[in-house]
C-alpha positions in Angstrom: -19.2 9.3 -40.3 -17.0 7.6 -37.2 -18.6 7.8 -33.8 -16.5 10.6 -32.5 -17.5 12.8 -35.3 -21.1 12.0 -34.6 -20.7 12.8 -31.0 -19.0 16.1 -31.6 -21.8 17.0 -34.0 -24.4 16.1 -31.5 -22.6 18.4 -29.1 -22.3 21.3 -31.5 -26.0 21.0 -32.7 -27.1 20.8 -28.9 -25.2 24.0 -28.1 -26.7 25.8 -30.9 -30.0 24.6 -29.7 -29.6 25.7 -26.4 -28.3 29.3 -27.4 -31.5 29.8 -29.3 -33.5 28.7 -26.4 -31.7 30.7 -23.8 -32.0 33.9 -26.3 -35.8 33.7 -26.5 -37.4 35.4 -23.7 -36.4 37.7 -20.9 -33.1 37.7 -19.0 -35.0 37.9 -15.6 -37.2 36.2 -13.3 -37.9 32.5 -12.6 -38.6 31.5 -16.4 -34.9 32.4 -17.2 -33.6 30.3 -14.2 -35.6 27.5 -15.5 -34.5 27.8 -18.8 -31.0 27.7 -17.7 -31.7 24.7 -15.7 -33.3 22.6 -18.4 -30.9 23.7 -20.9 -28.2 22.6 -18.4 -29.7 19.2 -18.0 -30.4 19.0 -21.9 -26.5 19.6 -22.5 -25.7 17.0 -19.7 -27.8 14.3 -21.2 -26.2 14.9 -24.5 -22.8 14.8 -23.0 -23.3 11.4 -21.4 -25.2 9.9 -24.1 -22.5 7.8 -25.7 -22.7 5.7 -22.3 -26.0 4.0 -23.3 -24.0 2.1 -26.1 -21.3 0.9 -23.7 -21.9 -2.8 -22.5 -20.6 -2.8 -18.9 -20.8 -6.3 -18.8 -17.9 -6.8 -20.6 -15.8 -4.8 -18.5 -16.5 -7.1 -15.5 -14.0 -9.9 -16.7 -10.8 -7.7 -17.1 -11.5 -5.9 -13.7 -11.6 -9.4 -11.9 -8.2 -10.3 -13.5 -6.7 -6.5 -12.3 -8.1 -7.3 -8.8 -6.4 -10.4 -8.6 -3.3 -9.1 -10.1 -3.4 -6.1 -7.6 -3.9 -8.4 -4.8 -1.0 -10.6 -5.6 1.2 -7.7 -6.1 0.1 -6.3 -2.8 0.6 -9.5 -1.0 4.1 -10.0 -2.5 4.9 -6.4 -1.5 3.7 -7.1 2.2 5.7 -10.2 2.5 8.9 -8.4 1.0 8.5 -5.7 3.5 8.1 -8.1 6.4 11.0 -10.3 5.5 13.1 -7.0 5.2 11.9 -5.7 8.7 12.6 -9.1 10.2 16.2 -8.9 8.7 16.7 -5.4 9.9 15.6 -6.4 13.4 17.7 -9.6 13.3 21.1 -7.5 12.2 20.2 -5.0 14.7 19.9 -7.2 17.8 23.1 -9.2 16.6 24.9 -6.0 16.3 23.7 -5.0 19.8 25.0 -8.3 21.2 28.4 -8.0 19.4 28.7 -4.3 20.7 28.1 -5.6 24.4 30.6 -8.4 23.8 33.4 -6.0 22.4 33.0 -3.9 25.5 33.7 -7.0 27.5 36.7 -7.8 25.4 34.9 -10.8 23.8 35.0 -12.1 20.2 31.9 -13.8 19.3 29.8 -14.3 16.3 25.9 -14.0 16.9 22.9 -15.2 15.0 19.3 -13.9 15.9 16.0 -15.2 15.0 13.0 -13.0 14.9 9.4 -13.9 15.4 7.5 -12.9 11.9 4.3 -12.2 13.6 5.5 -10.1 16.7 9.0 -8.7 15.2 10.3 -9.6 18.4 14.0 -11.4 18.8 13.1 -15.0 20.1 16.3 -17.2 19.6 19.9 -16.2 19.7 23.0 -18.4 18.7 26.2 -17.1 20.2 29.4 -18.7 18.8 32.8 -18.0 20.5 35.1 -18.9 23.4 33.6 -17.3 26.5 34.4 -17.9 30.2 31.3 -18.9 32.1 31.3 -15.4 33.8 31.2 -13.7 30.1 28.5 -16.3 29.3 26.5 -15.1 32.5 26.9 -11.6 31.5 26.0 -11.9 27.8 23.1 -14.2 28.8 21.6 -11.5 31.0 21.9 -8.8 28.4 20.0 -11.3 26.0 17.3 -11.8 28.8 17.1 -8.4 30.1 17.7 -6.1 27.1 16.3 -8.2 24.1 13.8 -10.3 26.1 15.3 -13.7 24.8 15.1 -16.1 27.7 17.7 -18.4 28.6 16.1 -21.3 27.1 16.4 -19.6 23.8 20.0 -19.0 24.0 22.4 -21.4 22.3 25.9 -21.2 23.0 28.6 -22.8 20.7 32.4 -22.8 21.4 
């Protein structure tokens, strides 16, 4: 007989035994409560009895592998999310600068670098023909609105 059939037979026999024990005696008082408690504990022991044959040391090695795989997947997801966030901030910062330039009637290309730790724009490269006055205005926007200091601004014609 296979292990599952033996287990089921043990549960059935235990259930019959418990029903006989519970049918003996009165149905009131402390004796009845004690019998029910003992029968419940007996059935619980029968239900978990197959665990005594499980060798839990064999489960340790696969769990270590799964833990390492889960950590690797988590790290990859974190890196991807961080890269995506940096890309979004860079694109939105560049779009903001382009909107300011367009409002001034200036056509430029903008590239913004973002600090991967703070997610703040830290460097901007502005390419295009701008007058000194327009450069001063745009540079002020970069400094005041995006907190990109003048030393971290590169201007190309």
